[in-house]
N, CA, C and O atoms as CSV, one atom per row, in Angstrom:
chain,resi,resn,atom,element,x,y,z
A,1,MET,N,N,-20.596,3.313,20.885
A,1,MET,CA,C,-19.801,3.379,22.324
A,1,MET,C,C,-18.322,3.119,21.824
A,1,MET,O,O,-18.029,2.303,20.949
A,2,ILE,N,N,-17.312,4.042,22.599
A,2,ILE,CA,C,-15.971,4.051,22.469
A,2,ILE,C,C,-15.253,2.849,22.949
A,2,ILE,O,O,-15.338,2.690,24.167
A,3,ASP,N,N,-14.604,2.009,22.338
A,3,ASP,CA,C,-13.847,0.899,22.719
A,3,ASP,C,C,-12.590,1.343,23.233
A,3,ASP,O,O,-11.741,1.825,22.483
A,4,MET,N,N,-12.391,1.196,24.632
A,4,MET,CA,C,-11.192,1.545,25.327
A,4,MET,C,C,-10.062,1.026,24.577
A,4,MET,O,O,-9.221,1.771,24.075
A,5,GLN,N,N,-10.025,-0.395,24.482
A,5,GLN,CA,C,-8.851,-0.808,23.888
A,5,GLN,C,C,-8.245,-0.242,22.693
A,5,GLN,O,O,-7.044,0.009,22.593
A,6,MET,N,N,-9.244,-0.023,21.660
A,6,MET,CA,C,-9.007,0.485,20.626
A,6,MET,C,C,-8.423,2.057,20.868
A,6,MET,O,O,-7.436,2.468,20.257
A,7,THR,N,N,-8.996,2.682,21.615
A,7,THR,CA,C,-8.683,4.165,21.782
A,7,THR,C,C,-7.022,3.970,22.204
A,7,THR,O,O,-6.182,4.674,21.645
A,8,LYS,N,N,-6.604,2.897,23.298
A,8,LYS,CA,C,-5.526,2.605,23.667
A,8,LYS,C,C,-4.549,2.274,22.519
A,8,LYS,O,O,-3.492,2.887,22.367
A,9,GLU,N,N,-4.966,1.258,21.712
A,9,GLU,CA,C,-3.986,0.781,20.334
A,9,GLU,C,C,-3.886,2.410,19.537
A,9,GLU,O,O,-2.795,2.821,19.141
A,10,TRP,N,N,-4.891,3.061,19.410
A,10,TRP,CA,C,-4.677,4.339,18.674
A,10,TRP,C,C,-3.834,5.153,19.134
A,10,TRP,O,O,-3.112,5.793,18.369
A,11,ARG,N,N,-3.775,5.270,20.324
A,11,ARG,CA,C,-2.770,6.308,21.129
A,11,ARG,C,C,-1.521,5.747,21.005
A,11,ARG,O,O,-0.618,6.555,20.786
A,12,HIS,N,N,-1.219,4.589,21.084
A,12,HIS,CA,C,0.187,3.826,20.840
A,12,HIS,C,C,0.636,4.423,19.304
A,12,HIS,O,O,1.681,5.009,19.019
A,13,VAL,N,N,-0.303,4.137,18.570
A,13,VAL,CA,C,0.027,4.424,17.045
A,13,VAL,C,C,0.548,5.731,16.722
A,13,VAL,O,O,1.416,5.920,15.871
A,14,CYS,N,N,-0.132,6.845,17.586
A,14,CYS,CA,C,0.183,8.168,17.347
A,14,CYS,C,C,1.513,8.521,18.124
A,14,CYS,O,O,2.351,9.366,17.808
A,15,ASP,N,N,1.509,7.694,19.187
A,15,ASP,CA,C,2.820,7.898,19.999
A,15,ASP,C,C,4.288,7.494,19.228
A,15,ASP,O,O,5.350,8.082,19.435
A,16,ARG,N,N,4.117,6.475,18.394
A,16,ARG,CA,C,5.010,5.933,17.758
A,16,ARG,C,C,5.407,7.004,16.576
A,16,ARG,O,O,6.530,7.501,16.489
A,17,ILE,N,N,4.308,7.287,15.669
A,17,ILE,CA,C,4.314,8.218,14.677
A,17,ILE,C,C,5.013,9.573,15.058
A,17,ILE,O,O,5.838,10.151,14.350
A,18,GLU,N,N,4.574,9.976,16.244
A,18,GLU,CA,C,5.211,11.474,16.838
A,18,GLU,C,C,6.794,11.180,17.253
A,18,GLU,O,O,7.682,12.015,17.079
A,19,ALA,N,N,6.991,9.972,17.780
A,19,ALA,CA,C,8.275,9.787,18.018
A,19,ALA,C,C,9.148,9.622,16.775
A,19,ALA,O,O,10.263,10.139,16.848
A,20,ALA,N,N,8.841,9.016,15.701
A,20,ALA,CA,C,9.303,9.057,14.548
A,20,ALA,C,C,9.765,10.516,14.000
A,20,ALA,O,O,10.876,10.881,13.614
A,21,ALA,N,N,8.613,11.186,14.090
A,21,ALA,CA,C,8.614,12.599,13.664
A,21,ALA,C,C,9.701,13.420,14.507
A,21,ALA,O,O,10.451,14.200,13.920
A,22,ASP,N,N,9.758,13.275,15.587
A,22,ASP,CA,C,10.885,14.041,16.409
A,22,ASP,C,C,12.050,13.641,15.959
A,22,ASP,O,O,12.846,14.559,15.759
A,23,ARG,N,N,12.491,12.371,15.687
A,23,ARG,CA,C,13.958,11.793,15.156
A,23,ARG,C,C,14.130,12.519,14.038
A,23,ARG,O,O,15.143,13.201,13.881
A,24,HIS,N,N,13.095,12.448,13.081
A,24,HIS,CA,C,13.386,12.786,11.625
A,24,HIS,C,C,13.455,14.300,11.416
A,24,HIS,O,O,14.168,14.812,10.553
A,25,ALA,N,N,12.515,15.126,12.423
A,25,ALA,CA,C,12.620,16.552,12.393
A,25,ALA,C,C,13.849,16.935,12.977
A,25,ALA,O,O,14.316,17.990,12.546
A,26,ALA,N,N,14.581,16.254,13.977
A,26,ALA,CA,C,16.015,16.708,14.655
A,26,ALA,C,C,16.929,16.488,13.662
A,26,ALA,O,O,17.860,17.292,13.602
A,27,ARG,N,N,16.888,15.542,12.820
A,27,ARG,CA,C,17.927,15.233,11.749
A,27,ARG,C,C,17.782,16.263,10.489
A,27,ARG,O,O,18.781,16.728,9.941
A,28,TYR,N,N,16.429,16.586,10.069
A,28,TYR,CA,C,16.340,17.361,8.865
A,28,TYR,C,C,15.354,18.475,9.493
A,28,TYR,O,O,14.130,18.344,9.523
A,29,PRO,N,N,16.050,19.571,9.982
A,29,PRO,CA,C,15.121,20.745,10.509
A,29,PRO,C,C,14.472,21.335,9.149
A,29,PRO,O,O,13.353,21.846,9.191
A,30,ASP,N,N,15.084,21.265,8.140
A,30,ASP,CA,C,14.153,22.116,7.162
A,30,ASP,C,C,12.987,21.379,6.803
A,30,ASP,O,O,12.189,21.966,6.072
A,31,MET,N,N,12.710,20.178,7.174
A,31,MET,CA,C,11.655,19.365,6.825
A,31,MET,C,C,10.901,19.418,8.126
A,31,MET,O,O,9.971,18.611,8.109
A,32,GLU,N,N,10.967,19.912,8.942
A,32,GLU,CA,C,10.248,19.958,10.287
A,32,GLU,C,C,8.698,20.508,10.353
A,32,GLU,O,O,7.843,19.958,11.047
A,33,LYS,N,N,8.454,21.651,9.550
A,33,LYS,CA,C,7.148,22.048,9.522
A,33,LYS,C,C,6.313,20.998,8.686
A,33,LYS,O,O,5.276,20.545,9.172
A,34,ALA,N,N,6.716,20.633,7.530
A,34,ALA,CA,C,5.779,19.473,6.766
A,34,ALA,C,C,5.610,18.222,7.679
A,34,ALA,O,O,4.530,17.650,7.830
A,35,ILE,N,N,6.731,17.865,8.249
A,35,ILE,CA,C,6.595,16.361,9.141
A,35,ILE,C,C,5.575,16.824,10.108
A,35,ILE,O,O,4.507,16.219,10.015
A,36,ARG,N,N,5.650,17.974,11.237
A,36,ARG,CA,C,4.790,18.293,11.933
A,36,ARG,C,C,3.208,18.241,11.571
A,36,ARG,O,O,2.291,17.664,12.156
A,37,ARG,N,N,3.208,19.171,10.222
A,37,ARG,CA,C,1.894,18.998,9.861
A,37,ARG,C,C,1.411,17.543,9.351
A,37,ARG,O,O,0.198,17.337,9.389
A,38,GLN,N,N,1.959,16.879,9.044
A,38,GLN,CA,C,1.527,15.770,8.367
A,38,GLN,C,C,1.246,14.621,9.591
A,38,GLN,O,O,0.393,13.750,9.416
A,39,THR,N,N,2.028,14.697,10.825
A,39,THR,CA,C,1.937,14.093,12.059
A,39,THR,C,C,0.712,14.474,12.673
A,39,THR,O,O,-0.030,13.537,12.969
A,40,ALA,N,N,0.260,15.810,12.977
A,40,ALA,CA,C,-0.923,16.473,13.556
A,40,ALA,C,C,-2.130,15.950,12.623
A,40,ALA,O,O,-3.030,15.217,13.035
A,41,GLU,N,N,-2.040,16.328,11.598
A,41,GLU,CA,C,-3.285,15.665,10.713
A,41,GLU,C,C,-3.582,14.117,11.086
A,41,GLU,O,O,-4.691,13.610,11.258
A,42,PHE,N,N,-2.495,13.583,11.157
A,42,PHE,CA,C,-2.724,11.904,11.143
A,42,PHE,C,C,-3.411,11.623,12.528
A,42,PHE,O,O,-4.357,10.836,12.577
A,43,CYS,N,N,-2.933,12.275,13.687
A,43,CYS,CA,C,-3.201,11.951,14.982
A,43,CYS,C,C,-4.448,12.752,15.238
A,43,CYS,O,O,-4.759,12.662,16.426
A,44,ALA,N,N,-5.313,13.542,14.506
A,44,ALA,CA,C,-6.258,14.341,14.833
A,44,ALA,C,C,-7.414,13.398,14.891
A,44,ALA,O,O,-8.382,13.479,15.647
A,45,GLN,N,N,-7.124,12.303,13.796
A,45,GLN,CA,C,-8.399,11.537,13.506
A,45,GLN,C,C,-8.974,10.988,14.843
A,45,GLN,O,O,-8.232,10.788,15.805
A,46,ALA,N,N,-10.430,10.726,14.886
A,46,ALA,CA,C,-10.856,9.959,15.842
A,46,ALA,C,C,-10.511,8.485,16.007
A,46,ALA,O,O,-10.430,7.832,14.967
A,47,PRO,N,N,-10.284,7.833,17.234
A,47,PRO,CA,C,-9.856,6.622,17.274
A,47,PRO,C,C,-10.761,5.666,16.230
A,47,PRO,O,O,-11.963,5.815,16.010
A,48,PRO,N,N,-9.925,4.698,15.672
A,48,PRO,CA,C,-10.864,3.673,14.701
A,48,PRO,C,C,-12.044,3.029,15.548
A,48,PRO,O,O,-12.046,3.175,16.771
A,49,ALA,N,N,-12.990,2.359,14.940
A,49,ALA,CA,C,-13.999,1.592,15.452
A,49,ALA,C,C,-13.660,0.185,15.373
A,49,ALA,O,O,-13.894,-0.652,16.245
A,50,GLU,N,N,-13.206,0.030,14.486
A,50,GLU,CA,C,-12.863,-1.596,14.336
A,50,GLU,C,C,-11.258,-1.982,14.082
A,50,GLU,O,O,-10.382,-1.144,13.873
A,51,THR,N,N,-11.076,-3.286,14.139
A,51,THR,CA,C,-9.496,-3.517,14.046
A,51,THR,C,C,-9.054,-3.368,12.664
A,51,THR,O,O,-7.903,-3.014,12.409
A,52,ASP,N,N,-10.037,-3.658,11.636
A,52,ASP,CA,C,-9.429,-3.181,10.548
A,52,ASP,C,C,-9.135,-2.014,10.017
A,52,ASP,O,O,-8.178,-1.772,9.281
A,53,GLU,N,N,-9.949,-1.286,10.382
A,53,GLU,CA,C,-9.734,0.380,10.465
A,53,GLU,C,C,-8.382,0.823,10.813
A,53,GLU,O,O,-7.670,1.544,10.114
A,54,LEU,N,N,-7.998,0.162,12.341
A,54,LEU,CA,C,-6.683,0.341,12.805
A,54,LEU,C,C,-5.711,-0.019,11.919
A,54,LEU,O,O,-4.768,0.734,11.676
A,55,LEU,N,N,-5.822,-0.939,11.480
A,55,LEU,CA,C,-4.629,-1.889,10.600
A,55,LEU,C,C,-4.474,-0.943,9.286
A,55,LEU,O,O,-3.371,-0.665,8.816
A,56,ASP,N,N,-5.711,-0.479,8.746
A,56,ASP,CA,C,-5.540,0.486,7.728
A,56,ASP,C,C,-4.673,1.850,8.044
A,56,ASP,O,O,-3.785,2.344,7.350
A,57,ARG,N,N,-5.108,2.228,9.085
A,57,ARG,CA,C,-4.269,3.612,9.465
A,57,ARG,C,C,-2.704,3.453,10.000
A,57,ARG,O,O,-1.886,4.373,9.991
A,58,ILE,N,N,-2.444,2.059,10.481
A,58,ILE,CA,C,-0.985,1.807,10.703
A,58,ILE,C,C,-0.440,1.608,9.393
A,58,ILE,O,O,0.754,1.886,9.284
A,59,LEU,N,N,-0.924,1.270,8.567
A,59,LEU,CA,C,-0.388,1.074,6.931
A,59,LEU,C,C,-0.219,2.792,6.352
A,59,LEU,O,O,0.763,3.205,5.735
A,60,ALA,N,N,-1.156,3.431,6.645
A,60,ALA,CA,C,-1.168,4.873,6.390
A,60,ALA,C,C,0.015,5.715,7.327
A,60,ALA,O,O,0.653,6.650,6.843
A,61,ALA,N,N,0.174,5.312,8.514
A,61,ALA,CA,C,1.418,5.815,9.257
A,61,ALA,C,C,2.506,5.478,8.772
A,61,ALA,O,O,3.422,6.300,8.789
A,62,ASN,N,N,2.732,4.028,8.141
A,62,ASN,CA,C,3.752,3.556,7.523
A,62,ASN,C,C,4.049,4.489,6.278
A,62,ASN,O,O,5.155,4.973,6.036
A,63,ASP,N,N,3.066,4.645,5.632
A,63,ASP,CA,C,3.501,5.249,4.180
A,63,ASP,C,C,3.967,6.867,4.635
A,63,ASP,O,O,4.902,7.390,4.030
A,64,ILE,N,N,3.375,7.485,5.549
A,64,ILE,CA,C,3.829,8.569,5.812
A,64,ILE,C,C,5.256,8.623,6.380
A,64,ILE,O,O,5.942,9.589,6.048
A,65,THR,N,N,5.769,7.720,7.177
A,65,THR,CA,C,7.225,7.741,7.717
A,65,THR,C,C,8.105,7.391,6.515
A,65,THR,O,O,9.193,7.919,6.284
A,66,ALA,N,N,7.588,6.557,5.864
A,66,ALA,CA,C,8.594,6.088,4.444
A,66,ALA,C,C,8.406,7.251,3.367
A,66,ALA,O,O,9.216,7.266,2.440
A,67,SER,N,N,7.453,8.184,3.405
A,67,SER,CA,C,7.575,9.269,2.376
A,67,SER,C,C,8.867,10.112,2.943
A,67,SER,O,O,9.657,10.665,2.178
A,68,TRP,N,N,8.992,10.147,4.407
A,68,TRP,CA,C,10.322,10.929,4.909
A,68,TRP,C,C,11.705,10.513,4.384
A,68,TRP,O,O,12.681,11.149,3.988
A,69,THR,N,N,11.401,9.099,4.541
A,69,THR,CA,C,12.687,8.299,3.904
A,69,THR,C,C,12.920,8.542,2.758
A,69,THR,O,O,14.034,8.950,2.428
A,70,ARG,N,N,12.059,8.377,1.986
A,70,ARG,CA,C,12.057,8.443,0.224
A,70,ARG,C,C,12.670,9.848,0.308
A,70,ARG,O,O,13.857,9.926,-0.007
A,71,ASP,N,N,12.031,10.983,0.692
A,71,ASP,CA,C,12.439,12.232,0.714
A,71,ASP,C,C,14.043,12.557,0.918
A,71,ASP,O,O,14.704,13.292,0.184
A,72,GLU,N,N,14.568,11.785,2.181
A,72,GLU,CA,C,15.814,11.467,2.533
A,72,GLU,C,C,16.855,10.660,1.381
A,72,GLU,O,O,18.043,10.949,1.234
A,73,GLU,N,N,16.258,9.794,0.756
A,73,GLU,CA,C,17.060,8.884,-0.106
A,73,GLU,C,C,17.327,9.783,-1.458
A,73,GLU,O,O,18.377,9.872,-2.096
A,74,SER,N,N,16.287,10.311,-1.660
A,74,SER,CA,C,16.490,11.194,-2.978
A,74,SER,C,C,17.555,12.194,-2.809
A,74,SER,O,O,18.332,12.401,-3.741
A,75,VAL,N,N,17.669,12.931,-1.523
A,75,VAL,CA,C,18.414,13.885,-1.414
A,75,VAL,C,C,20.145,13.299,-1.379
A,75,VAL,O,O,21.077,13.951,-1.851
A,76,GLU,N,N,20.277,12.018,-0.748
A,76,GLU,CA,C,21.522,11.448,-0.755
A,76,GLU,C,C,21.865,10.877,-1.824
A,76,GLU,O,O,23.018,11.112,-2.185
A,77,MET,N,N,21.170,10.107,-2.549
A,77,MET,CA,C,21.636,9.160,-3.880
A,77,MET,C,C,21.989,10.379,-5.058
A,77,MET,O,O,21.448,11.447,-5.343
A,78,PRO,N,N,23.352,9.534,-5.652
A,78,PRO,CA,C,23.591,10.568,-6.624
A,78,PRO,C,C,22.678,10.221,-8.033
A,78,PRO,O,O,22.245,9.120,-8.374
A,79,LYS,N,N,22.564,11.253,-8.582
A,79,LYS,CA,C,21.735,11.348,-9.947
A,79,LYS,C,C,22.645,10.931,-11.258
A,79,LYS,O,O,22.023,10.517,-12.236
A,80,ASP,N,N,23.843,11.003,-11.322
A,80,ASP,CA,C,24.319,10.930,-12.331
A,80,ASP,C,C,24.817,8.989,-12.241
A,80,ASP,O,O,25.127,8.386,-11.214
A,81,ARG,N,N,24.746,8.465,-13.542
A,81,ARG,CA,C,25.106,7.056,-13.507
A,81,ARG,C,C,26.675,6.841,-13.421
A,81,ARG,O,O,27.067,5.721,-13.095
A,82,VAL,N,N,27.376,7.596,-13.626
A,82,VAL,CA,C,28.786,7.551,-13.341
A,82,VAL,C,C,28.968,7.597,-11.943
A,82,VAL,O,O,29.577,6.718,-11.334
A,83,ASP,N,N,28.388,8.737,-11.330
A,83,ASP,CA,C,28.584,8.851,-9.781
A,83,ASP,C,C,27.715,7.432,-9.029
A,83,ASP,O,O,28.166,6.856,-8.039
A,84,GLU,N,N,26.734,7.133,-9.548
A,84,GLU,CA,C,26.130,5.772,-9.063
A,84,GLU,C,C,27.216,4.782,-9.057
A,84,GLU,O,O,27.678,4.398,-7.983
A,85,ALA,N,N,27.624,4.372,-10.103
A,85,ALA,CA,C,28.792,3.315,-10.126
A,85,ALA,C,C,29.842,3.484,-9.518
A,85,ALA,O,O,30.517,2.562,-9.060
A,86,SER,N,N,30.148,4.826,-9.424
A,86,SER,CA,C,31.538,4.859,-8.448
A,86,SER,C,C,30.960,4.551,-6.847
A,86,SER,O,O,31.571,3.816,-6.072
A,87,VAL,N,N,29.895,5.130,-6.560
A,87,VAL,CA,C,29.299,4.823,-5.311
A,87,VAL,C,C,29.222,2.956,-5.216
A,87,VAL,O,O,29.700,2.373,-4.244
A,88,GLU,N,N,28.757,2.432,-6.022
A,88,GLU,CA,C,28.808,1.033,-6.009
A,88,GLU,C,C,29.695,0.202,-5.974
A,88,GLU,O,O,29.577,-0.929,-5.502
A,89,SER,N,N,30.948,0.801,-6.604
A,89,SER,CA,C,32.319,0.242,-6.748
A,89,SER,C,C,33.104,0.491,-5.744
A,89,SER,O,O,34.249,0.041,-5.784
A,90,PHE,N,N,32.699,1.204,-4.701
A,90,PHE,CA,C,33.724,1.932,-3.774
A,90,PHE,C,C,33.869,0.761,-2.602
A,90,PHE,O,O,32.783,0.321,-2.224
A,91,PRO,N,N,34.910,0.256,-2.042
A,91,PRO,CA,C,36.301,0.993,-2.581
A,91,PRO,C,C,36.948,-0.032,-3.519
A,91,PRO,O,O,37.254,-1.201,-3.286
A,92,ALA,N,N,37.078,0.687,-4.626
A,92,ALA,CA,C,37.757,-0.165,-5.682
A,92,ALA,C,C,39.535,-0.020,-5.506
A,92,ALA,O,O,40.309,-0.731,-6.146
A,93,SER,N,N,39.817,0.651,-4.879
A,93,SER,CA,C,41.209,0.446,-4.697
A,93,SER,C,C,41.850,-0.469,-3.565
A,93,SER,O,O,43.041,-0.432,-3.255
A,94,ASP,N,N,40.871,-1.313,-2.982
A,94,ASP,CA,C,41.327,-2.206,-2.091
A,94,ASP,C,C,41.828,-3.363,-2.935
A,94,ASP,O,O,41.126,-3.812,-3.841
A,95,PRO,N,N,43.150,-3.904,-2.627
A,95,PRO,CA,C,43.715,-5.026,-3.236
A,95,PRO,C,C,42.843,-6.357,-2.861
A,95,PRO,O,O,42.329,-6.421,-1.744
A,96,PRO,N,N,42.706,-7.261,-3.663
A,96,PRO,CA,C,41.816,-8.272,-3.390
A,96,PRO,C,C,42.911,-9.260,-2.281
A,96,PRO,O,O,44.135,-9.251,-2.149
A,97,ASN,N,N,41.954,-9.964,-1.689
A,97,ASN,CA,C,42.584,-11.026,-0.470
A,97,ASN,C,C,43.273,-12.199,-1.362
A,97,ASN,O,O,42.915,-12.585,-2.475
A,98,TRP,N,N,44.231,-12.608,-0.665
A,98,TRP,CA,C,45.132,-13.578,-1.041
A,98,TRP,C,C,45.981,-13.890,0.074
A,98,TRP,O,O,46.437,-13.104,0.904
A,99,SER,N,N,46.158,-15.278,-0.018
A,99,SER,CA,C,47.440,-15.895,0.546
A,99,SER,C,C,48.352,-16.690,-0.099
A,99,SER,O,O,48.141,-17.442,-1.050
A,100,PRO,N,N,49.404,-16.469,0.494
A,100,PRO,CA,C,50.601,-17.194,-0.200
A,100,PRO,C,C,50.374,-18.811,-0.191
A,100,PRO,O,O,49.934,-19.490,0.736
A,101,THR,N,N,50.772,-19.209,-1.403
A,101,THR,CA,C,50.645,-20.788,-1.614
A,101,THR,C,C,51.989,-21.303,-1.782
A,101,THR,O,O,52.889,-20.517,-2.078
A,102,ILE,N,N,52.270,-22.782,-1.594
A,102,ILE,CA,C,53.491,-23.176,-1.965
A,102,ILE,C,C,53.338,-24.029,-3.057
A,102,ILE,O,O,52.613,-24.996,-2.824
A,103,ILE,N,N,53.960,-23.935,-4.553
A,103,ILE,CA,C,53.746,-24.671,-5.642
A,103,ILE,C,C,54.783,-25.735,-5.544
A,103,ILE,O,O,54.862,-26.602,-6.415
C-alpha cells in the first residue's frame, strides 16, 4: 500500500532538488544537461516506503547538490599556492586601524 504522507514528502524533496537544479543551471548553463539528467534520475525513483529510506534519499539529494557546488568551487578557487595566499591576504594594502593617543 502506498503511504500518501510518504508520497507527499517525497514530492517535496523532488521539488526542492528541482528548484536547486533550476538555480544552478541558470547560473552555469554549460552544466545544465548534466544537472537535469541527475535530477531526473533522482526524482524518477518510486516514493520511499519507510522514513529511513526517505532520510537516506534526502542525504543523497544533498550529495547531488553538493557535487554541483564542489564543481563550482573547483573552478573558482586558485590552483597556485601564491594565488591562494594572495586571495587569503586580500586586501593587504589597507592600513591598520589606529586612533591617536595622548602621551
